[in-house]
N, C-alpha and C positions, 0 to 999 in steps of 0.2 A: 504494500500500500504506500502511495506517495506521502511524504511528510506534509503536515499542514502548513500552508503558506501564511506568512505574516506580512501583509501588505502595510506600507507606511502611509498611504494616502489617508487612512483613518486618523492619523495624528495631526493632520494639517491644521485644523482649527486651533487646538490648544498650543501646538508647537509654534505656530506663527505668532500668537499673542505672547508666549513666554520668551521667545527669542527677541522679539521687538522690545519687550519690557526690559529684559536684562541688558541688552545692548544700549538702550536709551539711558538706563540707570547708570551704567558705567561711564558712558561718554558725557552725558550732561552733568553728572555730579563731579567727575574728574575735571571737566572743563571749568565748572564753576569754582572749584577749589583752586585750580592753578591760576585762574584769572584773578581771584581775590588775593592769593598769595603774591602774585606778580605785582599787584598794586601796593605792596608793602604793608599789608594789613597785619594785625597781630595774630598769633596762633589761635587764640580764642575766637576771633572773628572768622577765621578760616573754617574752624570746626562748626561754628554756629551756622554759617552760610551753607556748609555741606549738609548739615542735618536738616536745615530748612528745605534745601533742595530735594533731599530724599523724601520727606513727608509730602511736600507739595507735588513733587513729580509722581509719586505713587498714587495719590488721590486723583491727580489729573489723568493719568493713564487709565485708571479704573473707570472714571467717569466717561472719558472719551471713547474707550473701547466698548463700554456698555451701550452708550448712545448709538455708536456706529453699528454694532452687531444687532441691537434692538431694532434698528431701522430695517436691517436685512430680514430679521425674523418677522417683522410686521408685513413686509412685502411678500414673503413666502406664505404667510397665513392668508393674506388677501388673495393670492393666486389660487391657493387651495380651496378657499370658499367659492371663488369664481368657477373653478373646475367642478366642484361638487354640485353647484346649481346647474351647470351645463350637462352634467351626467344625468340629472333628474329630468331635464327638459328635452335634451337631444341625445338620448342614449344610443340611438342607431348611428348618428353622425359621429359620435365620440368613438364608437366601436370601429367604424371605418377609418377614423383617424389613427387609431392604435394599430390597425392592420397595416395601413400605409407605412407607419414607422418601422414595423418589423420587416416589411418587404424591402424598404430602403436599406435596412441593415443586412440584407442578404438572404432572408428566408423566402421560400416559395410562397405564392399567394395562398395556397391551401394550408400550408403549415402555419403561415402567419395568422390566418383566420382562426385556426385551432388554438394557437397560443393566446391570441387576444381574447377569445371567448372564455378560455379557462381562467386566465388572469382576471378578467372582468367578473366572473362568477366568484372568484376567491376574494378579491378586494379591488374593485374598479378604481377607487380614488388612489390607492397606493400605486397601481400600475400606471396611471396617467401622471401622477406626481413624479414617479421615477423616470419613465421613458419619454414623456412629453415635456415636462418642466425641468427635469434634471434634479429633482429634490428627493433625497433619500435619507434614511435614518442616520447614515454615516456623515452626511455633510450639512445637516440642518444647523441653522444658526443657533448658538447657545450664548446669550448675552452675559449671564451671570458667570458662566465658566470662563469666558473670555476676559471679563473684568477682573475676576479674582486672579487669574493667571498673569495678567498684565501687571496688576498692583504688586503681587508677591514677587514676581521676577524683577520688576523695577527696583523694589526695595532691596532685594538680594544683590542685584548688580551695583546699586548705589552704595551699599554698605562696604564694598571692597575698597574703593579709593578713600572713603571716609575713614576706615580702619587704618589704612596706611598713613593718612594724614595725621591721625591721632597719636601715632607712636613715632613720627619722624620729626626731627628738629626743623625749624623754619629754613635754615640755610640750604638744606637738602630736600625740602619737601616737594618742590615742583618736579624735580627729576625722579624722585621715588614714586610719586603719584602717577606720573605719566608712564614710567617704566612698568609699574605693577598693573596699571590699567591696560596697557598695550598687551601684556602677557595674558591677562584675563580675557581680553577681546579675542585673541588668537585661540585660546582654549574654548571659548564660547562658540566661535565660528566652526571649529572642528567638531565640537560636541553636537551642535545643531545639524551639521551636515551628516554626521554619523547617524543621528536619530532619523533623519529624513532619507537616508540612503544615497546621499550625494557625495561627490569627491570632497575630502576634507581640506586639502591644500588650498585650492582656490577660494573656498569659503572663508577659511581662516585669514588668508592674505587680504581679502576684500574688506572684511570688517576691521582688520588691524590698521590698514592704510587710512581708511576713512575716519576711524576714531582718532588716530594719531594726528591727523590734519586738523580735526575739530579742536582737540586739546591744545595743540600748538598755536592755532589762530587765537583762541581765547586768552591764552597766556600772553601772547603778543599784544592783544588789546589792553589787558591789564597793565602791562609794563609801559605801554605807550602813553596811556592817559593817567596812570597813577591813581586810578579810582576803582572802587569796588564795582565789578561788572557781573 
């Protein structure tokens, strides 16, 4: 018997939210810390700004992700209600539509009709949701799951540069925070790529370069203007 397959597409919803949150947490908090430190602020001010960035960013990520995914869920629900009404009013037309979908996918007309009729008898709305609208149990929008994943991953990512800043003296703080954050970004990119089944090297390089550029730019702004940014 063949071994059970473990497809990674089912992880896409929570994985996207978690990776985005952790990446944003590392980059934004490290950038904030380096910018404040470059502006010659005190160690206490640097830590306070980093902690404020962690809390504000986690709440913002949760709210933004919830609103975004909630909108998607509302659209899916509206489409399902529309499809349900159409199935009640135009069942024959909906059956023909389902048959046409299966014929376009390569089934013979007779077999497509058999499949469509059996699936319609089993659960007509599920068949149309999956094959006509592209909505299945595996890719349904889950606002709360996305919000929690984003907030938790942002806080986890932001805690890394904040912890480094807390134990590093001011003269070396910027270099240590940037170095540790770049290393964490590389690890995050590789971990996310591995979870999604993608090549680890390009993913790690991509997030590392972009994150390092963001942190360097913010540190440059802080040093240039000498103010908290």
